[in-house]
Structure formats: C-alpha cells, structure tokens
N, C-alpha and C positions, 0 to 999 in steps of 0.2 A: 287444101293441100299445103303442106308446110313450105315456108319460104327457104331458099338457100341461105346458109349461114356465112356471115363474113366476120371473122375475128380480126381485130385491128390492134396492133401494138404501136402506140403513138410516141414519137420523140419530137424534139424541137425542130429538126430539119427534115426528117423523113418519117414515113410510117410504113410498116410491113403489114400485109393482109394475108389471111388464110381463108380461101373460099371453099365451102363444102356444099356439094350438090350431087345427088344421085350416086353417093358412095365414093365420089372422086374429090381430091383435094388439089387446089391450084394456089400457088403462092406468088406474090410479087411485091416489090418495094416501090414507093412513090414519094415524090417531094411533098413536104407538108406546106403547100401553098396552092393558090387557085389553079395554076397550071397542072399541078399534080392531081388535084381533085378531078379536073376534066379528063386527065389520063386514066384515072380510076374508072370513070364512067365508060370510056371507050373500051377499056379492058373487060369490064363486066359485060358489055354488049357483045364483045367478041366471043365471050363464053356463053352467049345466049341467055344472059341474066337480065331481067327487067327490074325486079325488085328483090331486095335482100333483107334479112334480119341481121343488122349490124350490131356489134358490141365492142366497146372500148372502155378503157379505164378512165376514171375522173382524175386527170393529171394536170390540174390547173388550167392554164390558158392554152396549152399546146394543142388540145383537141377541140377547142370551142368552134373554130371556123369549119373544121371538117364535119363536126356533129351537125351544125346548122346546114351545111351543104347537103348532107345525106338526107336530112329531114325534108328540106325543100325539094329534093329530087324524089320524094314520095317513098323513101325507104323507111323501114321500121328500125328505130335506133334505141339502144340501151346504153346508159352510162353508169358504170359500176365502180363502187368503192374499191381501190386497189387492194385493200386488206382482204376482201372477199376472194379476189383472184389468187392472192398469196396463200390463203388458207386452202383454197381448192387445189393449188399446186402441191401443197404438202399432203393433202388427202390422196393425190394421185402418185405420190412418191416421186415427183419430178425433181431430178438432180441437176439438169442443165438449164442454163438461162441465156438465150440469145433472142434476138428480135423475131426470128422465124419460129423458134420454139414457143415464145410468149404468144405470138399470134395464133398458133395452133391451139395453145392452152385456152386462150380467150374464146376461140371458136367452139371448143369442146364445152366450156363453161356455159356459153350462150345456148348451145343445143340441149344440154342436159338440165340446166337450172332455170331456164326461161325467166331471165331477169325482167324487172318492170320496164315498160316502155317509157322512153324519155319524151317529154313535151317541153318545147321552148317557153321561156318566161316571156311575159308581156314586155314590150319595148320600154315602158316606163320603169319596170322593175329592173331590167338589165342596166338602164342608165343609173338608177339608184345604186345598184350593186357596184358598178364601176366607180362611182363617186366614193362609196364607203371603202372600197378596197384601196383607193388612192389615199384616202384619209389615214387608213391604218399604216400605209407605207410611209407617209410623211411623219406621222407620230413616232414610228420606229426610228426614222432617220433623226428626228429631233432628239430622241432619247440617247442615241449614239453620240451625237455632237455634244450634248450636255454632259455625258459621262467623260468625254475627252477633256472638256473644259474643267470639270471638277477634279480630274486626276492630276491636273497641273500642266499648264501649257509649257512647251520647251522654250518659247520666246514670247515677248510682248506682241510681236507682229502676228504670230499664229493665234494668240489669245484674242486679239482684236478681230481677226478673220472669223474665228469660231463664234464670237458674240454677234458679229454681223450676220453670219449665216443663221444663227438661232433666231434673230429678229425677223429675218426673211421667212424662215419656216413658220414662225408664229403667225405672221401675216397670211401666209398661204393656208395654214390650217384653219384660221378664222374664216377666211373667204370660202373655203371648201365646206365648212359647217353651214354657212349661210346658203350655199348652193344646194346642199342636201335637204335643208328645210324647205327651200323654194321648190325643189323637185317633188317633195311630198305634198306641199300645199297646193300646187297647181294640178294635181291629179286627184279627183274626188275619191276614187277607190283606195288610193294610198292614204289619203287624209283620214278616211273613215277607219281604216285598220290602225293607223297611227293613234287615233283618239282612244280606240279600244285598248291598245297596248299600254299607253301611259296612264290608263285608269288603274293599273296594277302598281301598288306601292313597291318601289324598288326598281322599276323600269322607268328610266328617264328618256329624254328626247333622243339622245344619241344611240342608246341601247335599242330603242324602238326602231330607229332607222336601220340599224344593223340586222334586227330580226326581220324587218320588212324585206330587206335585200336578200334574205334566205328563202323567201316564199314558203313559209311554214306549212301552208295548207296543201302543198304538193304531196305531203305524206298522208298515208291512210289513217294513221292515228298517232296519239302522243307517244306511244311506245316506240314506233318506228322513227319518230323525230328524235327521241332521246338517244336511240342507237346511232343515228346519223351524227349527232353531236358528240358521241363518245361519252355520254353521261349515264349509260346503263351500268348498274353494279356488276362486278365480276367476282363470283364466289369461287374459292378454291378449297374444297374439302374432299377428303378421300379416306374411307375407313375410319380408324380411330387415331391415326397418327398425323394426318395432314389437316390442319384447321387454321388456315391463314386468314388474316383479316380481310374482309371484302374491300375492294377498291374499284375506282372507275376504270372502265375498259380503256378509255382514251383512244379508241379506234374510231376515228371519225373526223369531223370538221373541227380542227383545232381553233380556227378563228372564231367560230360560233361559241365554242366552249370558253375561250378566253374572254369573250365579250360579256359573259354571264357571271364572272367571278366577283367583281366589285358590286354589281347589282344584287347578287345573292347576299353579300355582307350587309348591304343596306336593308334588304328585305327582312333579314333576321331581326332588325330593330323596329321596322316600321310597317311590315306587312303582317297583320294578325294571324293569317292562316299559316304562313311560313314560320312565324315566331312560335306558335304553339307546336308546330311540327318539329322544329328544332329542339324545343324544350323537352319533348317526349324522347327524342333521340339521345339527348344529353343525360336524362334520367336513366336511360337504358344502358348508359356507359359507353356510348359510341365515341370514337376518337374525333377530335376537333375537325380535322381535315375531311373525315368521312361525313360529318354533319354539313360542312360547307358544300361538299359535292352533292349531298342529298338536297340541299337548299337550291342549288343551281338546277338540278333535275326538276324539282317542284316548281320553280319559277318558270322554266321552259314549258312545263305542262300547263301552268295557268295561262301563259301566253297563247298556247295552242287552243286552250279552252275558250278564251274570250273571242278569238277569231272564228272558231268553228261555230260557236253558239250565237255570235253577233250580239252578245250581251256584255256590257261593261263589268268590270270586277266588282263583286259583292263581298265585302268583308264579313258579312253576317251569314254567308252561305252555309257554313258548317253548323250553325246554331239553329237553322231552319229545319222543321220536320220534313223528312224525305218521304215522298209518296211512292209507294211500290207500284211498278208498272205491270 
C-alpha cells in the first residue's frame, strides 16, 4: 500500500507542508526548528499518519535538520534538485508561487515522479563535508579582502586592518587544511578512497577531499553524477535553422563543478587519457571552453570509476586490449 505523500516547501525560519492521503489534502506551516519538527509529528498523528513519503528541495542547510529528523522517525525521504521542481512546475503550467502552492507542487512531483530515496551520509563524511564547506567560505572571504586591498585602501589604517585580517585568514585556512587531512587519515574508508582519487593525475589532495565530501558513490552511475554536477552537455538543435553550440547544462552542484575546473586544466597536461581526449576534441574543432568542460566531465568520470572499481588509475588503460563480455 502506497504511503501518504508529504510535500515540504522549506525556508530559513518555517516550512509549509502538503499532506496527501486517501484523496484528501491537508496543509500546515511549522517552525523550522526542533519544536516545529515535534509539532509536525503531532500533526501527522492527529491525521492518523504513521509513516509518509516526504519530499523537499535541496536548499542548502535549511532542510538538513528536518531531513535527518524525518529519516530518524522512520519516514521515507527524498531530497530533490530544485531545478527538477522548477522544470516540473513549468510542465504543469504553474503560474503562481507561494509557500502553499510550492508544497502542493512538491507533493504532486513526489507522487508522480517517485524520486530516489535519500540516505544519510556516514558521520565521518558529514564532518568532512562541513570542514570542506567552511574552507570554501574562508577562501572566498580571503579573496574578497585581497580584492579590497588591491583596489586601493582609503586609508593607511584600513589597509593595515585588511593585511591583518588576511594574515588571520591565511592561518585559519592552513589549520583547516590540516584538519581536513587529519579527518581523512583517521578514517580507513576515507583514506582508502582518498588514495584511489589522488592516483588520478590532475586530482590533488584538496580536490580529492572535496570529492570525498560529495560521496560520489551515492549515484547509480557516472552519468547521474555528471548531471548532479551540471557537467552534462546540453545540445540545442531544431530543424535546419537552430544549431547552437553545445554547452554545459550548469544545472547542479556549482561547488563541485567549480572544484574541478583547475584540476581539469592540470589533467590536460599531465593525465594521458584526458590529454588524448582533449587533443581529439581540438582536432574536431571544438571551442576551448567546451574542451575544458569535457575535461571536467571526463575527470569526474575517472574519479567515479576508480572508486567504483576499487582500482587505482591506470594510464595505460586505453592501450590495453578489451575483452568482450
């Protein structure tokens, strides 16, 4: 018997739910905090619901606590890329956008599309992800301060403060990098995956840590992973008049995509498989940025491959005779 459907529109302070069961729809708003989660459970019980199939958008950290709460309460949970919900809304010709309408839409999406069930990451992976995210935030902050200093300080005092802050950020960044490495080294499963990833030319220590924080093997295949990262090519051709140059979809995890840009440039020089791949694309007349995007896609595919096969990178793989299965 199908579970009741719970569509959830999450925000920073509150979340709106749309409960579907036996042809009826019930709606309610709750606070996005522990007390609100308890109120949700009481509300579900009042409607005779023991277990639901819940669905919400992946909206950063706003929904993480609620997602974990629902999972621990034995509900089935799906966390969906907001772009999928947006595209679904367009397909339904939805013109209005309110929290209540969005919760109804997410419930409808969950009922008709049956999205993949969410499974929580291991504690050591969650901790690594938190460290990596904080490192990204500190590096972005440092870049902002460096830009302010380079643009010319309005006074000597402000310039001194900026240099002092940059020194502090450099210290914090270095300490955080050491913590990230220590987190990997003290967990054998992370260390084993880390060693597999850094066996790929182009993937260094920090990139490997960022990839580990994304738990790449949660995806069914490399194609699904590439789509999650927004690295799938998007073609736009129609009839004889529309022939636009293919480009990356960029619908997905921007942080993961960004983390692969510089490694892809390095891999073009030092990774024989990606080097040959990019040379073929160049000979075919592909645009420079298209080649870089393809190299990012290929590098991510190789990362998924070594983790899935549990075999380190083999630079001679393409030259080996392939045995038909």
